[in-house]
C-alpha positions as CSV (number, residue, x, y, z in Angstrom):
1,M,120.2,-175.2,-38.2
2,R,119.6,-174.5,-41.7
3,A,120.5,-178.4,-41.9
4,F,118.0,-179.0,-38.3
5,V,115.5,-177.5,-40.6
6,V,115.5,-179.9,-43.3
7,V,115.6,-182.4,-40.5
8,E,112.4,-181.4,-39.3
9,E,110.9,-180.5,-42.3
10,E,111.4,-184.4,-43.9
11,G,110.3,-185.8,-40.6
12,G,113.9,-188.2,-40.2
13,L,117.6,-188.1,-41.1
14,S,117.5,-190.5,-44.2
15,A,115.6,-188.4,-46.4
16,A,117.1,-185.3,-44.9
17,A,120.1,-186.0,-46.0
18,R,119.3,-187.0,-49.6
19,R,117.8,-184.0,-49.5
20,L,121.2,-181.8,-48.4
21,H,123.5,-184.4,-50.5
22,L,125.0,-185.7,-47.6
23,S,125.9,-189.0,-45.7
24,Q,123.2,-189.9,-43.0
25,S,126.2,-190.4,-40.5
26,A,127.3,-186.9,-41.3
27,L,124.0,-185.0,-40.5
28,S,123.5,-186.9,-37.4
29,Q,126.9,-185.5,-36.7
30,I,125.7,-181.7,-37.4
31,V,122.3,-182.4,-35.3
32,Q,124.2,-183.6,-32.4
33,S,126.7,-181.2,-32.5
34,L,124.0,-178.6,-32.4
35,E,122.4,-180.4,-29.9
36,R,125.6,-179.8,-27.6
37,Q,126.2,-176.7,-28.3
38,L,122.3,-175.3,-27.2
39,G,122.6,-178.1,-23.9
40,V,119.0,-179.3,-25.0
41,Q,117.5,-182.3,-26.9
42,L,116.3,-181.3,-30.2
43,L,115.0,-184.2,-32.0
44,S,113.2,-187.8,-30.7
45,R,114.8,-190.5,-32.4
46,S,112.5,-193.7,-33.4
47,H,112.0,-196.9,-35.4
48,S,109.7,-194.8,-37.2
49,G,111.9,-191.6,-38.0
50,T,112.4,-188.3,-35.8
51,T,110.1,-185.3,-34.3
52,P,111.3,-182.3,-32.9
53,T,110.8,-182.1,-29.0
54,A,109.5,-178.6,-27.3
55,A,113.1,-177.1,-27.7
56,G,113.4,-178.3,-31.3
57,E,109.9,-176.7,-32.2
58,M,111.0,-173.5,-31.1
59,L,114.1,-173.4,-32.6
60,V,112.5,-174.5,-36.0
61,R,110.2,-171.4,-35.9
62,R,113.5,-169.2,-34.8
63,A,115.7,-170.5,-37.4
64,R,113.3,-169.9,-40.4
65,A,113.2,-166.5,-39.9
66,I,116.8,-166.2,-38.9
67,L,118.1,-167.9,-42.2
68,A,115.5,-165.9,-44.4
69,E,117.1,-162.8,-42.8
70,H,120.5,-164.7,-43.5
71,D,120.1,-165.2,-47.2
72,Q,118.2,-161.7,-48.1
73,A,121.3,-159.8,-46.5
74,V,123.6,-162.4,-48.4
75,A,121.5,-161.3,-52.2
76,D,121.2,-157.7,-50.8
77,V,125.5,-157.6,-50.7
78,M,125.4,-159.8,-53.6
79,A,123.6,-156.9,-55.7
80,L,126.0,-153.9,-54.4
81,G,128.7,-155.7,-56.7
82,D,129.7,-153.6,-60.2
83,N,132.3,-154.1,-63.1
84,G,132.0,-157.6,-62.7
85,S,133.4,-158.2,-59.2
86,T,132.0,-160.6,-56.6
87,V,131.6,-159.8,-53.3
88,A,130.7,-163.6,-52.5
89,G,133.7,-165.7,-50.7
90,C,135.8,-168.0,-53.2
91,I,137.8,-171.3,-50.9
92,R,140.9,-172.3,-53.5
93,V,141.5,-176.0,-52.6
94,G,143.6,-178.2,-54.4
95,V,142.9,-182.0,-54.2
96,P,145.6,-185.1,-55.6
97,L,145.3,-187.8,-57.5
98,E,143.2,-190.7,-56.5
99,L,141.1,-188.4,-53.5
100,P,138.3,-191.2,-52.8
101,L,135.2,-189.7,-54.7
102,D,133.3,-189.4,-51.0
103,V,135.9,-186.7,-49.5
104,L,135.3,-183.4,-51.0
105,P,131.9,-183.9,-52.0
106,S,130.5,-184.6,-48.9
107,A,132.2,-181.8,-47.5
108,L,131.2,-179.3,-50.0
109,A,127.8,-180.2,-49.0
110,E,127.9,-179.0,-45.8
111,L,129.3,-176.1,-46.8
112,R,127.0,-174.8,-49.0
113,A,124.4,-175.7,-46.3
114,L,126.7,-173.0,-43.7
115,H,127.7,-170.9,-46.3
116,P,125.5,-171.0,-49.3
117,A,127.1,-167.6,-51.2
118,T,130.9,-169.1,-51.0
119,Q,132.2,-170.6,-54.5
120,V,134.9,-173.1,-54.7
121,D,137.4,-173.4,-56.8
122,V,138.9,-177.0,-57.4
123,R,142.4,-177.4,-58.8
124,H,144.1,-181.0,-59.2
125,A,148.2,-181.2,-58.2
126,S,151.0,-182.8,-56.7
127,S,151.3,-182.8,-52.5
128,A,154.6,-180.1,-52.7
129,R,153.1,-178.1,-55.9
130,Q,149.7,-177.7,-53.4
131,L,151.9,-176.8,-50.2
132,A,153.9,-174.3,-52.4
133,A,150.6,-172.4,-53.8
134,V,149.6,-172.4,-49.8
135,E,152.4,-170.8,-48.6
136,S,152.4,-168.3,-51.7
137,G,148.4,-167.6,-51.2
138,D,147.8,-169.0,-54.5
139,L,145.6,-172.1,-52.4
140,D,143.6,-171.7,-49.5
141,L,143.3,-175.3,-48.4
142,A,145.1,-178.4,-49.6
143,L,144.8,-182.1,-49.4
144,V,148.1,-183.5,-49.8
145,R,149.6,-186.9,-48.4
146,Y,151.9,-185.8,-46.0
147,R,151.5,-183.4,-43.0
148,P,153.9,-180.5,-43.5
149,A,156.6,-179.4,-40.7
150,G,157.1,-176.3,-38.9
151,D,154.2,-173.9,-37.6
152,R,153.1,-172.1,-40.6
153,F,150.4,-174.5,-41.2
154,D,147.4,-176.1,-39.9
155,A,146.8,-179.8,-40.3
156,L,143.7,-181.9,-40.4
157,L,143.7,-185.9,-40.9
158,V,140.9,-186.9,-42.9
159,V,141.6,-190.2,-45.1
160,R,143.2,-193.3,-43.9
161,E,143.8,-195.5,-46.9
162,P,145.0,-199.2,-46.3
163,I,147.0,-199.9,-49.7
164,G,146.9,-202.7,-52.0
165,V,148.4,-203.6,-54.8
166,L,147.5,-204.0,-58.7
167,L,148.9,-207.2,-60.4
168,D,148.7,-208.9,-63.3
169,A,145.8,-211.6,-63.0
170,E,148.4,-214.8,-63.6
171,R,151.0,-213.1,-61.5
172,A,148.5,-212.8,-58.8
173,L,147.4,-215.8,-59.3
174,A,150.8,-217.3,-58.2
175,L,151.5,-214.8,-55.5
176,A,147.7,-214.0,-53.7
177,E,146.7,-215.7,-50.5
178,P,143.1,-215.5,-49.1
179,S,144.2,-212.8,-46.8
180,G,146.2,-211.2,-49.3
181,V,149.4,-210.9,-50.8
182,P,152.7,-210.9,-48.6
183,L,154.8,-208.0,-49.3
184,E,157.9,-209.8,-49.8
185,R,156.6,-211.9,-52.7
186,L,157.0,-209.0,-54.8
187,A,160.7,-208.1,-54.3
188,G,161.6,-209.4,-57.4
189,M,159.2,-207.1,-59.6
190,G,159.8,-203.2,-60.2
191,W,157.4,-200.8,-58.3
192,L,155.5,-198.4,-60.7
193,G,155.9,-195.6,-58.5
194,F,155.8,-191.8,-58.5
195,P,158.6,-189.0,-58.6
196,R,159.8,-188.3,-55.1
197,S,159.3,-184.7,-56.0
198,D,155.4,-185.5,-55.8
199,A,155.5,-186.1,-51.9
200,P,158.7,-186.2,-50.9
201,P,157.7,-187.8,-47.0
202,W,155.3,-190.3,-48.3
203,Y,157.7,-191.5,-51.4
204,D,160.4,-192.2,-48.6
205,E,157.7,-194.1,-46.3
206,V,156.8,-196.0,-49.0
207,S,160.6,-196.9,-50.0
208,T,161.5,-197.3,-46.6
209,I,158.9,-200.2,-46.3
210,L,160.1,-201.7,-49.6
211,S,163.0,-201.9,-48.1
212,T,162.3,-203.9,-45.1
213,H,160.9,-206.4,-47.1
214,G,163.4,-207.3,-49.2
215,F,163.0,-204.9,-51.6
216,G,166.2,-203.3,-53.4
217,H,166.6,-199.6,-54.2
218,R,164.2,-198.6,-57.0
219,A,163.5,-195.0,-57.8
220,A,160.2,-195.1,-58.7
221,S,159.0,-194.8,-62.3
222,G,159.1,-190.9,-63.5
223,S,160.7,-187.8,-63.0
224,A,159.3,-184.5,-61.7
225,G,158.5,-182.8,-65.3
226,D,156.7,-186.2,-66.6
227,P,152.7,-186.4,-66.5
228,P,151.2,-188.0,-63.6
229,V,150.9,-192.2,-63.4
230,N,147.2,-192.6,-64.1
231,A,145.2,-195.3,-64.5
232,E,146.3,-196.3,-68.1
233,V,150.0,-196.7,-67.6
234,K,149.3,-198.3,-64.4
235,F,147.4,-201.1,-66.2
236,A,150.1,-201.1,-69.5
237,A,152.7,-201.5,-67.4
238,V,151.2,-204.2,-64.3
239,R,150.1,-206.2,-67.7
240,A,153.2,-207.0,-68.6
241,G,153.9,-209.2,-65.6
242,R,157.1,-207.3,-64.3
243,S,155.7,-204.6,-62.5
244,F,153.4,-203.9,-59.4
245,S,151.2,-201.2,-58.5
246,L,150.1,-199.6,-55.6
247,A,146.6,-198.6,-55.3
248,P,143.7,-198.2,-52.3
249,P,140.9,-200.3,-52.0
250,G,138.5,-198.5,-54.6
251,W,140.4,-199.7,-57.1
252,S,139.1,-203.3,-56.8
253,A,135.8,-202.2,-59.0
254,N,136.1,-202.0,-62.8
255,L,139.3,-203.2,-63.4
256,P,140.6,-204.6,-66.7
257,E,139.7,-209.2,-66.1
258,S,143.5,-209.2,-66.7
259,I,144.4,-207.0,-63.7
260,Q,143.8,-207.6,-60.0
261,W,143.7,-206.0,-57.1
262,H,144.7,-207.7,-54.0
263,P,145.3,-206.8,-50.5
264,I,148.6,-206.7,-49.0
265,Q,148.7,-209.0,-46.0
266,G,149.0,-206.8,-42.7
267,N,148.3,-203.5,-44.5
268,P,151.9,-202.3,-43.7
269,I,151.1,-199.4,-46.5
270,V,148.5,-196.7,-44.8
271,R,148.3,-193.4,-47.1
272,R,146.8,-190.2,-45.3
273,T,145.6,-187.4,-46.9
274,W,146.0,-184.0,-45.0
275,A,143.7,-181.0,-44.9
276,V,146.5,-178.1,-44.6
277,W,145.4,-174.3,-44.7
278,P,147.1,-171.1,-43.5
279,A,147.7,-171.2,-39.6
280,D,147.0,-167.2,-39.8
281,S,143.8,-168.0,-41.5
282,R,140.6,-166.4,-40.3
283,Q,138.3,-167.2,-42.8
284,R,134.9,-168.6,-41.5
285,D,133.7,-170.2,-44.8
286,L,137.3,-172.1,-45.0
287,A,136.6,-173.0,-41.2
288,A,133.3,-174.7,-41.8
289,L,135.0,-176.9,-44.9
290,V,137.4,-177.8,-42.5
291,A,135.3,-179.0,-39.8
292,A,133.0,-180.9,-42.4
293,F,135.8,-183.4,-42.9
294,H,134.8,-186.7,-41.1
295,L,137.8,-189.1,-40.5
296,P,136.1,-192.5,-40.9
297,A,136.4,-194.5,-37.6
298,G,138.9,-196.7,-36.9
299,P,142.0,-197.7,-34.9
300,R,143.9,-194.7,-33.6
301,D,146.2,-193.1,-35.8
302,P,149.7,-192.0,-33.7
303,A,149.7,-189.6,-37.0
304,R,147.5,-187.4,-35.9
305,T,148.7,-187.0,-32.3
């Protein structure tokens, strides 16, 4: 309802999305979900913007009163906190390296619209450490590179990224074709990877794909106790010309001149990121955050079933 009121006040989805710090598609989905829930059309849409229907005008009037009462109730309850304690909820979220920049902020914006008092504590950790923290109760939500087995967790696929390759510019000139780099052409090079302990199923998936394209057994660089393979480490290894690193499309921007990103022909390696939380969780604000993740449209992914 809060989002719908902003749409009515701004006279269109585009302006409302900017005010709410949401994508226009995400805001449109929120409004459409509200219309489905109520069983009525709330907005009339045209090239010049949106106008509320009769039902929409009624909802805006009632919603303003409801939201004002809600916000006052939250403020009154929070004012009762003493001894430095806080009544507002807190969601502890784990994130991996290289999470696409728009994934978490857009979801948090929707969470703020629905639960303005909820605080979010974001922590960086490997997938394995995140899942251990969720199981121990130290995290409420993990964003990880593989879906855990068993019935202790619920999971939702939130990101699917076709993985490309970082190469020295001179090596890329010899290996790349207009449609990308054939994976088998990299077989004579070393793969600068990540410790298997970070995300064992994801590591095994990548290793299997590489082995089917002519790669011998090569352990990824580093061990469980080593620091993360960050951008500086990747660039230094790739510049030497004897190694390559796998990376998502976002790495193609702002690379050093001596390094290039290219897709891999056929997109044989696809990295998935899952939102994972305890199966017995009953947190309403956590449920709202999970619902705010929108998987980009694309071919059906059998891993999601």
